[in-house]
C-alpha positions in Angstrom: 0.0 0.1 0.0 1.4 3.5 -1.0 2.2 5.5 2.0 0.4 8.6 2.5 3.3 10.6 4.1 5.6 10.5 1.1 5.6 12.9 -1.9 6.0 11.7 -5.3 9.0 12.0 -7.1 9.2 15.0 -9.7 10.9 14.0 -13.1 13.4 11.5 -11.2 14.4 14.2 -8.5 14.4 12.9 -4.8 11.5 13.5 -2.5 13.8 15.8 -0.6 14.5 18.3 -3.4 10.7 18.2 -4.5 9.6 19.0 -1.2 11.8 21.8 -0.8 10.5 23.3 -3.8 7.1 22.8 -2.4 8.2 24.5 1.0 9.2 27.4 -1.3 6.0 27.9 -2.8 4.0 27.4 0.5 6.4 29.6 2.6 7.1 32.2 -0.2 3.3 32.4 -0.7 2.6 33.3 2.9 5.3 35.7 3.1 3.7 37.7 -0.2 0.3 37.1 1.2 1.5 39.1 4.3 3.3 42.0 2.3 0.1 42.3 0.2 -2.3 42.4 2.9 -0.5 44.9 5.1 1.6 47.5 2.9 -1.5 49.6 2.4 -1.2 51.2 5.9 1.2 53.7 5.0 -0.2 54.0 1.2 -3.8 54.9 2.0 -3.0 58.5 3.1 -1.3 59.2 -0.2 -3.8 57.6 -2.2 -6.3 59.6 -0.7 -4.6 63.1 -1.0 -3.6 62.2 -4.6 -7.2 61.3 -5.7 -8.8 63.9 -3.3 -11.1 60.8 -1.6 -13.3 61.5 0.8 -14.1 59.2 4.1 -16.7 57.2 2.1 -14.9 56.9 -0.9 -12.0 55.7 1.0 -14.2 53.2 2.9 -15.8 51.6 0.0 -12.4 51.3 -1.3 -11.3 49.2 1.5 -14.4 47.5 1.5 -13.7 45.9 -1.6 -10.9 44.0 0.2 -13.6 41.9 2.0 -15.9 41.6 -1.3 -12.8 40.5 -3.1 -11.9 38.1 -0.9 -15.2 36.2 -0.1 -15.8 36.3 -4.0 -12.4 34.3 -4.3 -13.3 31.9 -1.7 -16.4 31.1 -3.2 -14.6 29.5 -6.4 -11.0 28.8 -5.6 -11.9 25.3 -4.3 -13.6 24.6 -7.6 -10.9 25.7 -9.5 -8.3 23.6 -7.9 -10.3 20.8 -8.9 -10.5 21.8 -12.6 -7.2 23.1 -13.2 -5.1 21.7 -10.4 -3.6 23.4 -7.0 -0.4 24.4 -9.2 -2.1 26.6 -11.9 -4.7 27.8 -9.2 -1.4 29.1 -7.2 -0.1 30.6 -10.2 -3.0 32.3 -11.3 -3.2 33.9 -7.9 0.2 35.0 -7.7 -0.2 36.3 -11.4 -3.4 38.4 -10.7 -1.4 39.9 -7.8 1.4 41.1 -9.9 -1.2 42.2 -12.6 -2.9 44.0 -10.0 0.4 46.0 -9.1 0.9 47.1 -12.5 -2.7 48.3 -12.8 -2.6 50.4 -9.6 0.6 51.9 -11.1 -1.3 53.1 -14.2 -4.5 54.1 -12.3 -5.7 57.5 -13.4 -8.7 57.8 -11.5 -10.5 56.5 -8.5 -12.4 53.9 -10.6 -9.3 52.3 -11.8 -7.7 52.2 -8.7 -10.8 50.4 -7.0 -10.7 47.8 -9.7 -7.1 47.4 -9.4 -7.7 47.0 -5.3 -10.6 44.7 -6.2 -8.4 42.4 -8.5 -5.4 42.3 -5.7 -7.9 41.2 -3.1 -9.2 38.4 -5.7 -5.7 37.2 -5.7 -5.4 37.2 -1.9 -8.5 35.2 -1.6 -7.2 33.0 -4.0 -3.9 32.7 -2.3 -5.3 31.9 1.1 -7.7 29.1 0.0 -5.0 27.7 -2.4 -2.2 27.6 0.1 -4.5 26.3 2.6 -5.4 23.1 0.0 -1.8 22.9 -0.8 -0.2 23.0 2.6 -3.0 20.5 3.7 -2.0 17.9 1.0 1.7 18.3 1.3 2.1 18.2 5.3 0.8 15.0 5.9 3.1 14.6 8.9 3.5 16.9 11.9 0.7 18.9 10.0 0.0 21.3 13.2 3.8 22.1 13.4 4.0 22.7 9.8 0.9 24.9 9.5 1.8 26.9 12.4 5.3 27.4 10.9 3.8 28.4 7.5 1.6 30.9 9.2 4.7 32.1 11.1 6.0 33.7 7.4 2.7 35.4 7.2 3.2 37.0 10.6 6.7 37.8 9.7 5.9 39.8 6.7 2.8 41.4 8.1 5.1 42.6 11.0 7.7 44.4 8.6 5.3 45.3 6.0 4.2 48.8 7.1 8.1 49.7 7.9 9.4 48.5 4.6 6.4 50.2 2.6 6.9 53.6 4.3 10.7 53.5 3.5 10.0 52.3 -0.1 7.7 55.0 -0.9 10.6 57.7 -0.1 13.1 56.2 -2.6 14.3 58.1 -5.5 14.7 56.6 -8.7 15.4 58.0 -12.2 15.0 61.5 -10.8 11.5 60.9 -9.0 10.2 59.4 -5.9 9.0 56.0 -5.7 5.7 56.8 -4.1 2.8 54.5 -3.3 2.6 53.3 -6.9 6.3 52.5 -7.4 6.0 50.6 -3.8 2.9 48.6 -4.8 4.5 47.6 -8.1 7.8 46.5 -6.6 6.3 44.6 -3.5 3.6 42.7 -5.6 6.1 41.8 -8.2 7.4 39.7 -5.4 4.5 37.5 -6.1 6.4 36.3 -9.6 9.0 34.3 -7.4 7.0 31.5 -6.2 5.7 30.7 -9.8 9.2 29.3 -10.6 9.3 26.5 -7.9 5.3 26.2 -8.9 6.4 25.4 -12.4 9.3 22.8 -11.2 7.8 21.0 -8.5 5.7 18.1 -8.6 2.5 18.7 -6.6 0.9 15.7 -4.6 -2.5 14.9 -6.2 -5.4 14.4 -3.6 -7.2 11.9 -5.6 -4.0 9.7 -6.1 -3.3 10.0 -2.3 -6.5 9.0 -1.1 -8.6 6.0 -2.2 -11.6 7.1 -0.6 -14.4 9.0 -2.6 -13.8 12.5 -2.5 -16.5 14.4 0.3 -18.4 17.2 -2.0 -19.0 20.7 -0.6 -22.9 19.7 -0.1 -21.6 16.5 2.2 -19.4 19.0 4.1 -22.5 21.6 4.8 -24.6 18.4 6.1 -22.2 17.6 8.9 -22.9 18.9 12.2 -19.1 18.9 13.0 -18.2 21.0 9.9 -20.5 23.7 11.5 -18.8 23.6 14.9 -15.5 24.0 13.3 -17.1 27.0 11.4 -17.9 28.7 14.7 -14.5 27.8 16.3 -12.6 29.5 13.6 -15.1 32.4 13.2 -14.8 33.3 16.9 -11.1 32.6 17.2 -10.5 34.9 13.8 -13.0 37.7 14.8 -11.0 38.1 17.9 -7.7 37.7 16.3 -8.2 40.3 13.7 -9.9 42.9 15.9 -7.1 43.4 17.9 -5.3 45.3 14.9 -8.3 47.2 14.2 -9.0 48.4 17.9 -6.5 47.9 20.3 -4.5 51.0 19.4 -7.8 52.9 19.3 -8.5 51.6 23.1 -5.0 52.6 24.4 -5.1 56.2 22.8 -9.0 57.0 24.3 -9.2 54.7 27.4 -5.7 55.5 28.7 -4.6 58.7 26.8 -1.5 56.8 25.4 0.3 58.6 22.6 -0.3 57.1 18.8 3.6 55.7 19.2 3.2 53.8 22.4 -0.1 52.3 21.5 1.4 51.0 18.1 4.2 49.8 20.2 2.0 47.7 22.2 0.3 46.4 18.8 3.6 45.5 17.6 4.5 43.7 20.9 1.1 41.8 20.3 2.3 40.6 16.9 5.6 39.9 18.0 4.0 37.5 20.5 1.6 36.4 17.9 4.4 35.4 15.3 6.7 33.7 18.1 3.5 31.7 19.0 3.2 30.1 15.7 6.9 29.7 15.4 7.2 27.8 18.6 3.6 26.1 19.8 3.1 23.9 16.6 4.9 21.0 18.1 2.7 21.3 21.1 -0.7 21.1 18.8 0.7 17.8 17.4 1.5 16.4 20.8 -1.7 17.1 22.5 -4.2 17.2 19.6 -5.7 19.9 17.6 -8.9 20.1 19.3 -7.5 20.4 22.8 -4.9 22.9 21.6 -7.5 25.4 20.3 -9.5 24.8 23.4 -6.6 25.6 25.7 -5.2 28.4 23.6 -8.3 30.3 22.9 -9.2 30.2 26.6 -5.9 31.8 27.5 -6.2 34.5 25.1 -9.7 35.4 26.2 -8.7 35.5 29.8 -5.6 37.6 29.3 -7.8 40.2 27.6 -10.4 40.2 30.2 -7.8 40.5 32.7 -6.3 43.5 30.7 -9.4 45.3 30.7 -10.2 44.7 34.4 -6.8 45.5 35.7 -6.7 49.0 33.8 -3.4 50.6 32.5 -1.1 48.8 34.7 -2.2 45.5 32.9 -2.0 46.5 29.3 0.9 44.1 28.7 -1.6 41.5 29.1 -3.5 42.7 25.8 0.2 42.0 23.9 0.2 38.4 25.8 -3.1 37.4 24.4 -1.4 36.9 21.4 0.5 34.0 22.4 -3.3 32.3 22.9 -5.0 33.6 19.7 -1.9 32.9 17.2 -2.1 29.1 16.6 -5.9 29.0 16.2 -6.3 29.7 12.7 -3.3 27.3 11.3 -4.3 24.3 13.8 -8.0 24.7 12.6 -6.4 24.1 9.0 -4.6 21.2 10.3 -7.9 19.7 12.1 -9.6 20.1 8.6 -6.5 18.5 6.8 -6.7 15.4 9.0 -10.6 14.9 9.4 -11.4 15.6 5.8 -8.6 14.0 3.9 -10.5 13.1 1.0 -12.1 16.5 0.8 -9.9 19.0 2.1 -10.6 21.4 -0.7 -14.3 21.5 0.0 -13.9 21.5 3.8 -11.6 24.5 3.5 -13.7 26.5 1.1 -16.7 26.0 3.3 -15.0 26.7 6.5 -12.9 30.0 5.3 -15.8 31.4 3.1 -18.4 31.5 6.4 -15.4 32.6 8.5 -14.7 35.6 6.2 -18.5 36.5 6.5 -18.3 36.3 10.0 -15.5 38.6 10.3 -17.1 41.6 8.4 -20.4 40.9 11.0 -17.8 40.8 13.8 -16.1 44.1 13.1 -19.5 45.6 12.7 -20.7 44.3 16.2 -17.6 45.7 18.0 -18.4 49.4 16.6 -22.0 48.9 17.3 -21.6 47.6 21.0 -18.9 50.6 21.7 -21.5 53.2 20.5 -24.5 51.4 22.5 -22.6 51.1 25.7 -21.6 54.7 25.4 -24.9 55.9 25.0 -26.3 53.7 27.7 -23.7 55.2 30.3 -23.8 58.8 29.3 -26.6 59.9 31.2 -25.5 58.4 34.7 -21.5 58.4 34.4 -20.7 61.3 32.2 -19.1 61.8 28.8 -15.5 61.0 29.7 -16.5 57.8 31.8 -19.3 56.9 29.5 -16.7 56.7 26.7 -14.2 54.5 28.5 -17.1 52.1 29.5 -18.0 51.8 25.7 -14.3 50.9 24.8 -14.2 48.3 27.7 -17.3 46.6 26.2 -16.3 46.7 23.0 -13.1 45.1 23.8 -14.9 42.9 26.1 -16.6 41.5 23.2 -13.3 40.8 21.4 -12.2 38.9 24.8 -15.5 37.2 24.7 -15.2 35.8 21.2 -11.9 34.3 22.2 -13.7 32.4 25.2 -16.4 31.6 23.1 -14.0 30.0 20.6 -13.1 27.5 23.3 -16.5 27.0 24.5 -17.4 25.8 21.1 -14.3 23.7 20.9 -15.7 21.8 23.9 -18.5 21.0 22.1 -16.6 20.0 19.0 -13.8 18.0 21.5 -17.0 16.1 22.9 -18.7 15.3 19.8 -15.7 13.9 18.3 -14.7 12.0 21.5 -18.2 10.3 21.2 -17.5 9.3 17.7 -14.1 8.2 18.6 -12.8 10.7 16.0 -10.8 13.0 18.0 -7.9 14.9 16.0 
């Protein structure tokens, strides 16, 4: 019987060389994914100034991120079945490079919006494609390798704003690089993983598994799949919300400067990145479901403790990153193990619904802050009600991490009753 943990030979090359080429695609893909998503911070004010955009137009531009991402999530799994994971990845990398060229050439807001939309179509394809690719490649030590892959995303996300700010100030051929040149240069990196993609031999899901492939409709009928969606959605809402709300909270609740608050956010991402680097082996040792349960509870408790402790406990906001970091890659590892013969369907189903939940989650946080502030304004005064509103909003972020753990307890019990613990 063919061993499922061995990758096939590629044109006579030994497995180790082919595996190295596949690692270059996956790790390089996650690096580029992090860059493409996080270079926009320093660029957006310059775009706004150049095109004279008002806040609504800017918000509409950014909303294309979620729309393009969700559209890509809806068809990428199907695309991998039709043209293969190799060409799906190449299409994602190519569309991102093309979007950089179009951004450089954008003469008006409409063209800029279309370019942004294309970039996030590429991002969505890349996220789903890389998840499917990693699930097929990392058949041993899956939790460790999934977390290591996402470490590269965290690494590039951490340095992307710094690199982008520096590049926009460069001078080339007598002119400033600016945001246009920066986007072209950074998105041109998308071409690099295409080289090993063309050379390597990718494992084929149908050859690796004799079982009949589980269709998307079959995944949707599985109660465990919906529990996994709830686990991942709560974890990702909590994770993504920190980047959006932590600086705002520290500035308005404690009167911190932007530099100090941003420093705490950077510390969060440092803990986050290191957790993905070092905690992967733990997930393989104690099991994915139990790991998610423990890590998400740790993150939620840290965040609640930070709120209750006040300014003196602000460091706990950053430490919470240790717990929330392994959630996404460990859920991907869980999907890869549970749905071996339908990984593409399982990842498409889970990540698409997670994307919708992320949009709703951010809207809820803003609504909770406004609601709590209005509720206490009459009795507590304007300043105190503002702080209570922020605490309620951040409390929701902490609650999402704890709810992730609660749903994981239910998942753990259900899997254990079926003898299917992963």
